[in-house]
N, C-alpha and C positions, 0 to 999 in steps of 0.2 A: 770280657763277656758282657753281652747286652741282656737286659731283662725288661719285661713289661710289667708295670705296676699301675694300680688304680682300682676304681670301684668295680663291682660285678657288672653293673650296667655298661661301663666302658668296655669291659672285656667282651660282653655279648655283642656290642656294636662292631668291635674289631673282628670277632669270629664271623659275624654275618657278612661283613664286607669281604672277608677272605673267601667265604663260600661263593658269593656272587661273582667275584673275580675268577675263581676256579671254574664256575659254570660257564661263564662267557668264553674262557679259554678253550674249554672242551667243545663248545658249540662251533667256535670258529675253526678249531682244528678239524672237526668232523666235516664242516661244510666245504673246507678247502681241499680235503684229502679223500673224501668218500669216493670209492672207485667207480661207481656207476654214474656219478655226477647229477643224478636226477633231482637231488634235493639241494644242490649247491646254489642256493638263491642269493647268497652274499658273496661278492667277489668272484662270480663265475667267469672264467676266461672267455673272451670273444671267440666266435667260431673261426675267426681269421688267425687266432693264436694257437689253435689246436693242431696237433700233428696231422698231416695228410694221410688218409688211407690210400693204399695202392689203387690205381685206376687203370683200366685197359689202355687208355690213351697214353699213359706214362710209358707202358711197354712198347706201344707202337711208335712213339716218338724216339725211344731208345733204338728200336730196330731201324728206323729211318736214318738216324744219324750214323749207325754202323754201316748201313748200305751205302750211304753217301761217301763215307771214308774209304770204303773198299773201291768205289768207283773212281774217285779222284786219285787214288794211288796208282792207277793205270796210265797216268798222263805220259805222253811221249814228248821228248824234248829235242829229238834229232830225227832226220828223215830215215836214218838206219833203224832206229827203234820203232818208228811208225811203220816201216816196211815189215819188220819182224811181227809186230802186232797184227798187221794185215794178213800176212801169210798164215799165221796161226788161226785167225778167226774166219778167214774166207776160203782158204784152201787153194788159192791160185795167186798168180802174180798181180800186183796192182796194175791199173790201166796206164797207158802212156800219159805223160803229163803229171804223174803222181808227185814228182819232185817239185814241179812248178806249183802245184796245188799246196804242197807243204810249206814252201817258201812264202806263198801268198798268205797262208794262215798264220805263220810266224810273224810276218811283217805287220799283220793286223792284230797281234797280241792275243791270238786265240788259244783257248785251252783245247788240246788235241787228245782225245780219248777215243780209241777205235769203237768202243761200244756206242758212242754218240751216233754212229752212222748205220746202226743195225736196220733202221727203217728202210734205208735205201735198198738193202739186199732182200728184205722181205718183199718189197715192191717189184724189184727188177729181176730177181733170180728166175721166176717162171718164164721170162722171155728168152732164156737160153734154149728153150724147146722150140722156138719159132725161128725159121731161117732169117738171116739178117735182111735179105731183100724184101721179105714179107713185112718186117717191122718198118722199113723205110717206106714201103707202099702205104701201109696203114696210116702212118703219120702224115704223109703227103696228102692223103685223101680227105682228112678232116678239115672242115671249113674254117674253124677258129684255131689259128695256130700262130706261134712265134717262130720265125725262121732266122737262122744265122747263116750269113753268106759273107765270106771274106772278112771275118772279124766284126761284122756289123749285124745288129739284130733289128728286125722289123716285125710288125704284126700284120696278120691277114685276117680280116674280119668283115662283117657286113655293115655294122654301125659302130659308133663310138661305144665302147664298153669300158667303164672305169677300171675294172679289175685287170683287163688286158693291158691298159696303160701302165699300171703299177708293176705288173709282172715284167713287162717289156723293159722298164727302167731297171729292174733288178737284174735281168739277164744281160743287159747292156754293160753292166759293170765288169763282166768277165768275158763278153763276146770275143774280144781280141785274143783271148787265150784258148779259145775252143775251135774245133773243126766245124765245118758246115753241119747244121742240124735242122730238123723240123720237129717242133714240139706241139702236139695236139693238146689244146687247153680246154678245160671244163669251165664254161662261162656261167654256170648255174650255181645256186646255193647247194643243191642236193648232189650227192655222189651219183655216179653214172653207171659203173660197171659192177655187175654181180655174176661172175663166172661160176658155174657149178664147182663145188669143192672137189669132186672127183677129177675134173679137168686140171685144176691147179695142182692137185696132188701128183698127177701124172707128170705135169711140167716140172715140178720141183724135183722129182726123182730123176728126170732127164738132166736137169741142171747139176745135180749131185754127181751124176756119172761123167760129166765133162770136167770136173775139177781136177786139175793137175798143176804142178809147179814146173813150167816149161824150163828146160836148161837155158841158161843165159845166152849161150851161143846160137840158140834157135829162135830167140825172141825177135819180133818185129816191133820197133819202137815208135812208129808213126802211123797215124790213121790214114786211110786211103780213100774209101768210098762209103760215105755215111749218109748221103741224101740222094734222092732222085733229082737230077738236074731239072730246073724249072721248065725248060723248053721240052722236056720229055714227060712231064707230069700229066697223066691221064687218070682221073678217078676211076677206080675199079671196085670199090668196097661197098657192100650193103651192110650197114652197121646194125640194122634190125632192132631199133629202139622200141621198147614197150611203154605204154602209158596207162596200164590198167591198175585198178585198186583191188584189194588192199596191197600196199607195198610189201607188207610182211610176207606174203606168199612168194614174191619175187626174191626177197632178201634171204630167206632161209635156205635157198639152194646153195648159198655160199658157205653154209655152216657144215661142220663135220657131221657125217651121218649119225653118229652116236651122241651128238650134243643134245642137251635138253630141248632146245627149241625146234630141232629137226626130228629127232627120234620120237618125240611126243607131239608132233605137229597137229595143232587144232586151230585152224584159222578163226580169228574172232572178227566178225563182220558187223555185229550190232553193238554200236557204241552209244546207244541212247540211254542206257542206264548207268548209274555211278560205277566207278571202277572198283574192282576187288583190291583192297589195300591191306598190307600187313599191319598187325597190331603188336607183333612180337619181334624179337631180334631176328635178322635174316640168318638162315641156316648156314650160309657160306661166310659169315662174318667172324671176326675175332671178338667174342663177347659183346656183339652188337655193333661193332665198328669195322670200317673197311680195312682189310689187311692186304688182300690181293687186288690191286688196282686194275690189272689187266683183265681179270675175270669180271670185276664189277662193271667195267665199261662195255663188256661184250654182250650184245643182245642174244647171241647164240647160246649163252649160258643162262639167260634169264627170259624165259618165254613170257613172263608176265608183262614185259616191257611193250609187247605189241598193243596193249591197251592202256599204257601209261605214258607214252611219248608221242608227240605230234608227228614225228618223222614216220611213224608206222600207222597212226590213227588216220590222218589225212594230210600228207605233205602238200605244200603249196603247188608243187608240180611233180610229176613222175615221168622220167625219161631215162629208162634203164635198158641196158643190153647185156646179154650173156656172151657176146662176142668179146674175145680177149684182144685188146689193142692198147697201145701206149698212150693213155690220156693222163695229163698232169692236172692236179687240183690242190686246193689249199687245205682240205679236210676230207674225211670219209668215215663211214661206219667201218668197224673192224673187218667185216667180211667182204667189203667192197675191194675192188682190184685197181682202183685209180692209183697213180703214182704221186706221192705227196711231195709238195714243195711248200716253202713258207707262204702262209696265206697273204693275199694282197692287203687285207686290212692291217696286218702288222707292219706293212711297208709305208702306209700312209702317215702323213703328219696331222691328220684330222684329229682334233682334240676329243671328238666323240668316242674314239677308240683308245687314244693314248693318254689323255689327261694333260697333254702339253708338257711344258717344262716342269710343272709342279708334280712332285711325287709324294706329297704329304709331309706333315711336320713330324717332330719327335713323338714317339709312342706315348710318352708321359703327358703330352698336351692333347692327345686325341680324345674324342668322346667314346665312352664305353658303349658303343651302339653297333647294331647290325643294320647296314644300309643296303638297299637294292632298289634301283629304278630301271625301268625298261618298258618296252611295248609288249603287248599280248600276242607275240609271235610264237612260232613253234610249229606252224602248219595252218591249215584252213579250218579254223574253229567255227562251228555252227551251233544253232540252238540244240541240236541233237547230240553233239559230240564234245562240247567244250569242257565237260567235266574230266576228260581224259588227258588234258594238255598239261605239260610239266610246269610251265610258268604260272598258270592259273592255280595249280595245286600248291606250289611253293608260296605264292603270295598269300593264299588263304591260310596256310598252316602257320605262317609267322605274323599273322595279324591278330592283335589282341581281341578285337571285336568279334572276328570270326570264331576264334577259339572259345571265347566266352559263350557264344551261342551253342557251340558243341558241348561245352561243359554243363550247361544248363538245359540241353536238349530243346533249345528254342529255335527250331528251323535253321540249323547250321548249313553252310554251303555243302552241297552234296558231293564234293570232290576230294574230301580228306577225312581221315579219322585220327583220333588221338591214340597213341600207343597205350597198351595196357600198362598199368602202374608197375607191375612186376617185371616188365620187359627191361626197363632201364633204372628202376627204383629212383625216379626223380624226387626232388625234395619238396614238391608242391603239395598243398592240401587245401581244405576248404577255407582256412583262414588266410592263406597266401596262394591263390590259384595261379596256374600257368598263364592264364590270360592277363592277369594283373602284371606279372613279370614281363611278358611280351610288350605290353603297353609301355613299360619303362625302358626297355632296351632295344626295341625293333622299330625301324622306320623303312618300311617296304611298300611299294605301290607301283601301279601301272601309270605311265604317262600317256598311253593311247590304247584304247580297247579295240585293237584290230580284230575284225571278225568278218564273216561272210553270211549274208550280205551286210554291207556297212554303209547305210544311207546317211548316217548322222555322225560322222567322225568328229572328235575322238571317242565318242560314246558308242555303246553297242546294246541293243534292246535286250538280248538274252543274257548278258552278264551285268548290266547296270544294277540289278537288284543286289549284287554281291560285291561289286567293286566300285570305288571312287576313281576318278581320274586325278592323279596327283601332279603337282608341278614338277617339271623336269629338274634334275640335279646334275650339274656338270661333274665329270669324273674328278676334277680337281677338288670339288666340294665333297664328293663321296670319300675322298682320301682323308677327310677330317675324322672319319669313323674308324674304329679298330678292325671291324669285321666286314668283309665284302664277299657275300655269296656270289657265285658265278653259275648261271643256269643256261642251258642250250636254248637257242632261238630256233630259226628255221634250219640251221645246221649248228656248227660250233659257235662259241661266243667270241666275238672279235675284241672283247675287252680284257681277255685273260692275260695277255702279255703286259698290258698296262697295270693290271692288278698285281701281277708278280713283281713288277718293277717299282711298286709303291711301298710306302712304309706300313701299309695295312696288311691284314692277313686274309688271303684268298681262301674261300671254302668252296670246293669245286665238285660239281656233279655233271657228268656228261656221258653220252654214248658215242662220242666222236674221238678219233685219233688224229694226231697232228705230227708235224715233222720233229718237234722238240721233245716228244714224250720220253725218250730214253735219257734225256738230260735232267729230268726233274724227278725227285724222289718224294713220294707221299709221306706226310708227317715230318719231313725234313724241310721242304720248301713250300708246301701248301697243305691244306687239310682236305682229305678226300671225303666225299659224302655219297651215300647210297642214292641211286636214282629214284627210289620210292620216297626219299626224305624221311623215312621212319626214324633215323638217327639224329635229325636236326636238333631236336630239343636237348638231347643228351650232349651233343657236341657243344652247343652254346652254353649249357649249364656248366660243363667242365671248365670252359675258358672264362666265362664271365662270373659265374657263381651267383648265388642268391642270398637272401638274408638268412636262410637256413643252412647254407652250405658254402664254404669258401671256393673261390675260383682259382684259376691257374693263369693269371695274367702274365706271369713271367715266361711260361711256356709259349703262350701266344706271341709275345714279343720276340722270343728267340726264333720261332719259325718264320715270322714275318721278316725279321732282320736277315736271317740266313737266306731266305728266299730272294729277297731284294738283292743282296750281295751277289748271289749266284746268278741271278738273271742278268745283272750288269756285266757278268763275265762270259755268259754263254748264250744269251738271247738277244744280243745286239744286232743291229742291221748287218754289221760285218760278219757275224756268225751265220746269218741267213744266206749271205752270198757264198760263204765258205761251204756251207752244206750244199747249196745249189751247184757250185763248181764241182764238187766231188761227185754229186749225182749225175751231172751231165757228162763228165769224163767216162763214167761207167756206162751211161746210156749210149754214148758215141761208140764205145767198143761193141756193144750189142748190135749196133746198126752196121757194123763193118764186116764185109765178107771174110776178112782175115782174122776174125775175133779170137779164134782158138790159139793163135800165135801172138796176138797183140799183148803187150805188157811192158812193164818197167822193172828194172833191177838196179840196185846201187852198185 
């Protein structure tokens, strides 16, 4: 047994020391374990060590991964399984040459999923309502076309047009495997066809009534008459193109009669005042973030876009017809009736769109930055309407100086608003404002202030007070950043495929559809963004984080990596040719007088 002996003074010292030790232990225990953490001033864990609270993007990412897993599970590995998938999804026999197409795809290591080709049937099915001879005549009458004769492709145009050269090269890859065809091509940025919804609906019902699986012994396996012979070609068609503004009035005729943009049609013609912008979460979103990408992209579902996107405010040109005819192009608005093929910009080797051989370094070596460079395109912006253009709005919203002026109400740019604090419950406050954070993480700017009139390029008198002209930044250098927003220009963005193939994370906002859309899953391969950009700060805060809230760098890296890996499997040039091959086999059948009996069977 141990005992303590000594003077009363010594005992008091020992007792005092014990009391102090006990008090220190109690304080430390309280500070480390107090449940609300507000007084944990000693040893407080870093925000990056705290457990993550559930976030809507966590759920959307989970949904995206599940959707992708379900899609890839449908892959066909034999022509027989591809045929079964076709019969189930299309309700008729595949076109002649289907087996040749499948072998071509397999020989080029393609991932074959029938869903990948849904766009072809969305575009072509209404043509079953037109006689084959009429389709041939319409295609022959268009002045800009690619013609296939005896296995060789040529272009017919008035002057040298770079897009036509690129498309010709693409078609030539498979011309020896195709029957004679005439392809009417859209040489413009803008989509060309807006056929009334009622007409297309009637055509689709006609197509549905023609679906049948012809008995094998009644099939015709070879194309016969798919073009008008050149010596017999006499133009007969009046295409009836319109060039009036506003384009919105022409566009909405392609929307469903009960869609928000058509049922509540109120054309906006005065764009001289700042746009009406949301401050709260979009009603159609999942807790403020994009869940239904098809709906988000569709102007028919979002009447506010008529005043928020240059394609509707004042496009560079308007040349639109309600006449239904087979015109091929690289992109379109969802209610347009052009037939989609891979965009010419995706076929070029121009590093302006591809980034060249560089796809960016490892994620861990990238800068935690948001980078965007581009010209102030999107339409014909003037001193009266520039506040309505999407690129101008995006650059202003992600610029720290512009946002600081908005925070302090010091003559901010008139083309954006900061969302209400309660909308996304962002972590910024007076001590650490949004503008300061954007200064730290964002590098966005125009390289040319394109405008009308434009006497002093690259500057612009009516936007110079709000924007600087920044040095250009090659795509290969943009890949040094982790986050790459992609915003529509005059039509779709030609950099999107390059971004998807990089090691960075694309953040995409668009009103345009393209050939590859059914291959890409939002939140699994890219980050979707609302066209108002109301969600941009919350998206960036989720991934990057702030000093007040941890980010999700690992999720960003996963989406970027999965997107790149998938793009390298399904967005190659070989995949573009395979898509075009399949499309043109179907188109050739439509052009043939014997189309009701044409088909292939194993």
